[in-house]
C-alpha positions in Angstrom: -13.8 12.7 -0.9 -12.1 11.9 -4.2 -13.6 9.2 -6.4 -11.9 5.8 -6.1 -9.0 5.1 -8.5 -8.9 1.8 -10.2 -5.5 0.1 -10.3 -4.2 -3.1 -11.7 -1.8 -5.5 -9.9 -0.2 -8.7 -11.0 0.2 -11.5 -8.5 1.8 -14.9 -8.8 -0.6 -17.8 -8.9 0.4 -18.6 -5.3 -0.3 -15.1 -4.1 -3.7 -15.0 -5.9 -4.7 -18.4 -4.4 -3.6 -17.3 -0.9 -5.4 -13.9 -1.2 -8.6 -15.7 -2.4 -8.4 -18.1 0.6 -8.0 -15.2 3.1 -10.9 -13.3 1.6 -13.0 -16.4 1.6 -12.3 -17.3 5.2 -12.9 -13.7 6.3 -16.0 -13.6 4.1 -14.8 -10.3 2.5 -14.4 -9.2 -1.0 -10.8 -9.5 -2.3 -10.7 -5.8 -2.9 -11.5 -5.1 0.7 -8.7 -7.4 1.9 -6.2 -5.7 -0.5 -7.3 -2.2 0.7 -6.8 -3.3 4.4 -3.4 -4.7 3.6 -2.4 -1.4 1.9 -3.6 0.7 4.8 -1.7 -1.5 7.2 1.5 -1.1 5.1 1.2 2.7 4.9 0.4 3.0 8.6 3.6 0.9 9.3 5.7 3.3 7.2 4.3 6.3 9.0 5.7 4.8 12.2 9.0 3.7 10.7 11.7 6.3 11.5 14.0 5.1 8.8 11.3 5.5 6.2 10.4 8.9 7.5 14.0 10.0 7.4 14.3 8.8 3.8 11.1 10.7 3.0 12.4 13.9 4.5 15.7 13.6 2.6 13.8 13.0 -0.7 11.5 16.0 -0.1 14.6 18.2 0.7 16.4 17.0 -2.4 13.3 17.7 -4.6 12.9 21.2 -3.1 16.6 22.0 -3.9 16.1 20.8 -7.4 13.0 23.1 -7.9 14.8 26.2 -6.7 
């Protein structure tokens, strides 16, 4: 397994407050709540045919450029 990668995000004050509330109510660290949300978002894209089609087109376009 690769070592974790640190990333920085900027949130509005409202988003930060809501995130802190969710983490507090779920009794989880904020970082865990964020990772779960990212995983859900990525999983949704894997099931989204429109996203998958755009991804295939981008891969094909990149492959053409590299030839």
